[in-house]
C-alpha positions as CSV (number, residue, x, y, z in Angstrom):
1,M,-66.4,10.2,9.5
2,K,-66.3,14.0,11.6
3,K,-62.5,15.4,11.5
4,T,-60.9,17.5,14.6
5,P,-59.5,20.2,14.6
6,S,-56.6,18.8,15.7
7,A,-56.3,16.0,12.3
8,M,-57.6,19.2,9.5
9,L,-54.5,20.7,11.4
10,S,-52.0,17.4,10.6
11,I,-53.3,17.2,6.8
12,L,-53.0,21.3,6.5
13,L,-49.5,20.7,7.5
14,F,-48.0,17.8,6.1
15,A,-49.2,19.5,2.8
16,A,-47.8,22.3,3.2
17,T,-44.4,20.9,4.5
18,C,-44.8,17.2,1.1
19,P,-45.5,18.1,-2.3
20,A,-45.1,21.8,-2.1
21,S,-41.3,22.1,-0.7
22,H,-40.7,19.7,-2.9
23,A,-42.6,20.3,-5.9
24,G,-40.5,19.9,-9.1
25,S,-36.8,18.7,-7.1
26,W,-38.5,14.7,-7.5
27,N,-36.9,14.4,-11.1
28,K,-34.5,16.7,-9.9
29,P,-31.3,15.1,-10.6
30,T,-28.9,14.4,-7.6
31,P,-25.3,15.4,-8.5
32,N,-24.1,12.2,-9.1
33,E,-26.0,11.3,-11.9
34,A,-26.0,14.5,-13.0
35,F,-21.9,14.5,-13.6
36,S,-23.0,10.5,-14.8
37,K,-24.8,12.7,-17.9
38,G,-22.1,15.1,-18.0
39,D,-24.9,18.0,-16.8
40,Y,-21.1,19.1,-14.9
41,Q,-22.7,22.2,-13.7
42,T,-25.8,21.5,-12.4
43,A,-23.0,18.5,-10.7
44,L,-21.7,21.3,-9.1
45,R,-23.7,23.3,-8.0
46,G,-25.4,20.3,-5.7
47,F,-22.0,18.7,-4.9
48,T,-21.8,22.7,-3.1
49,D,-24.7,22.6,-1.9
50,R,-23.9,19.7,0.4
51,A,-19.9,20.5,0.7
52,M,-20.7,24.3,2.2
53,L,-22.9,21.7,4.5
54,G,-19.6,19.7,5.4
55,E,-19.9,16.5,3.2
56,D,-16.3,15.8,3.1
57,A,-17.6,13.6,-0.8
58,A,-18.7,16.4,-2.1
59,Q,-16.1,18.4,-0.8
60,D,-13.6,16.5,-2.3
61,N,-15.7,16.6,-5.8
62,V,-16.2,19.9,-5.8
63,G,-12.9,20.1,-5.3
64,M,-12.0,18.5,-8.8
65,M,-14.8,19.7,-10.4
66,Y,-12.6,22.8,-10.1
67,A,-9.3,20.9,-10.6
68,Q,-10.5,19.5,-14.2
69,A,-12.5,22.1,-15.0
70,L,-15.4,20.7,-15.2
71,G,-18.8,22.8,-14.6
72,T,-16.5,26.1,-14.3
73,E,-13.5,27.8,-15.5
74,R,-10.4,25.8,-13.9
75,D,-9.1,27.1,-10.7
76,V,-6.0,24.9,-8.8
77,A,-7.1,27.4,-5.4
78,K,-10.4,27.4,-5.1
79,A,-9.5,22.8,-5.6
80,A,-7.4,23.0,-3.0
81,S,-9.4,25.0,0.0
82,W,-12.0,22.9,-1.0
83,Y,-9.5,18.8,-1.0
84,R,-8.4,20.7,2.1
85,K,-11.3,20.9,3.9
86,A,-12.2,17.0,2.7
87,A,-8.9,16.1,4.3
88,E,-8.8,17.8,7.9
89,Q,-12.0,15.8,8.0
90,G,-9.6,12.6,7.1
91,Y,-11.7,11.9,4.0
92,A,-8.7,9.9,2.8
93,Q,-9.3,11.1,-1.2
94,G,-9.5,14.9,0.7
95,Q,-5.7,13.6,1.6
96,R,-5.0,12.4,-1.3
97,H,-5.9,15.1,-3.7
98,L,-4.7,17.5,-1.6
99,A,-1.2,15.9,-1.5
100,G,-0.6,15.8,-5.1
101,L,-1.0,19.1,-5.3
102,M,1.3,20.3,-2.1
103,M,4.0,17.9,-4.0
104,T,4.0,20.0,-6.7
105,G,2.8,23.6,-5.6
106,E,0.5,23.6,-7.6
107,G,-2.7,25.8,-6.1
108,V,-1.0,26.0,-2.6
109,E,2.4,26.6,-1.1
110,Q,5.0,23.4,-1.6
111,D,4.8,21.0,0.9
112,I,6.4,17.7,0.3
113,P,7.6,16.5,4.2
114,G,3.5,17.5,4.8
115,A,2.7,15.9,1.3
116,I,3.1,12.8,2.5
117,R,2.3,12.8,5.5
118,L,-1.4,13.3,3.7
119,Y,-0.5,10.6,1.4
120,Q,0.2,8.6,4.9
121,K,-2.8,9.3,6.0
122,A,-5.3,7.9,3.6
123,V,-2.5,5.0,3.4
124,D,-3.5,4.0,6.7
125,Q,-7.3,4.3,5.8
126,G,-6.4,1.6,3.2
127,L,-7.6,4.0,0.2
128,A,-5.4,2.2,-3.5
129,S,-4.4,4.6,-5.1
130,A,-2.9,7.0,-2.1
131,Q,-0.6,3.2,-2.0
132,R,0.0,3.3,-4.9
133,D,1.0,7.3,-5.3
134,L,3.2,7.1,-1.8
135,G,4.9,3.5,-3.3
136,S,5.5,5.2,-6.5
137,L,7.1,8.0,-4.8
138,Y,9.5,5.9,-2.8
139,E,9.7,4.1,-6.2
140,A,11.5,6.8,-7.6
141,G,12.8,8.7,-4.3
142,N,10.5,11.8,-4.2
143,G,10.0,13.3,-1.4
144,V,11.5,10.2,0.5
145,T,14.8,7.9,0.3
146,Q,14.5,5.7,-2.3
147,D,12.8,2.4,-1.0
148,N,11.6,0.0,-3.4
149,Q,11.4,-3.1,0.0
150,K,8.7,0.4,0.6
151,A,7.5,0.7,-2.0
152,L,7.1,-2.8,-2.9
153,E,5.2,-2.9,0.4
154,L,2.6,0.0,0.0
155,F,2.3,-1.2,-4.3
156,T,1.4,-5.2,-2.8
157,L,-1.6,-3.3,-0.7
158,A,-3.0,-0.7,-3.5
159,A,-1.9,-4.8,-6.2
160,N,-4.7,-7.1,-3.7
161,Q,-7.3,-4.2,-4.0
162,G,-7.0,-4.4,-8.0
163,D,-5.6,-1.3,-8.8
164,A,-3.6,-2.5,-12.5
165,F,-0.6,0.3,-11.9
166,A,0.9,-1.3,-8.7
167,Q,-0.1,-4.5,-9.6
168,E,2.5,-4.2,-12.4
169,R,5.1,-1.9,-10.1
170,V,4.7,-5.2,-8.2
171,A,5.8,-7.5,-11.5
172,A,8.4,-4.7,-12.2
173,L,10.1,-4.6,-8.7
174,S,9.5,-8.0,-7.5
175,R,11.4,-9.5,-11.0
176,K,14.3,-6.6,-9.1
177,A,15.2,-8.2,-6.8
178,G,15.3,-11.5,-8.1
179,L,11.9,-12.5,-5.9
180,P,8.6,-15.2,-7.3
181,A,6.4,-12.6,-8.9
182,R,3.4,-12.1,-7.0
183,P,0.1,-12.7,-7.8
């Protein structure tokens, strides 16, 4: 079989871009795989690479790793910075994580009204943990006017997604209000 110059060039370009450029990376774990195996430094490097490219979930993961000192020193200010990047892209979990820090002022300036707004954005996206967190704030009157009915509504949303704590709060608030227990 006779090879034309263009066919040879295609083969050379393919060979130059495939195996050599991917050598060693085929067996490289993804950040999620590394995290699952407890290799937090590898996970942090991988998530950081993705976060720098603007991936919102990776930004949130980098923030979580700084907040929990996984693969790095604990740095809540860096965590908040990464959570903010994810939150600004509309990533619900990033909004929830940043809101939690804003409630306490840890790593960021305390901003309770801003935190409530972020929790609400995450709630509006259907994030069960944000529904549970905001429900807890309404039940306690922490940063908002105490409102058991609003708390019950939020807990019910989270409970319907299988959140065990929210399910317990729905039962407790229903008993308190004299309502029949909800599933």
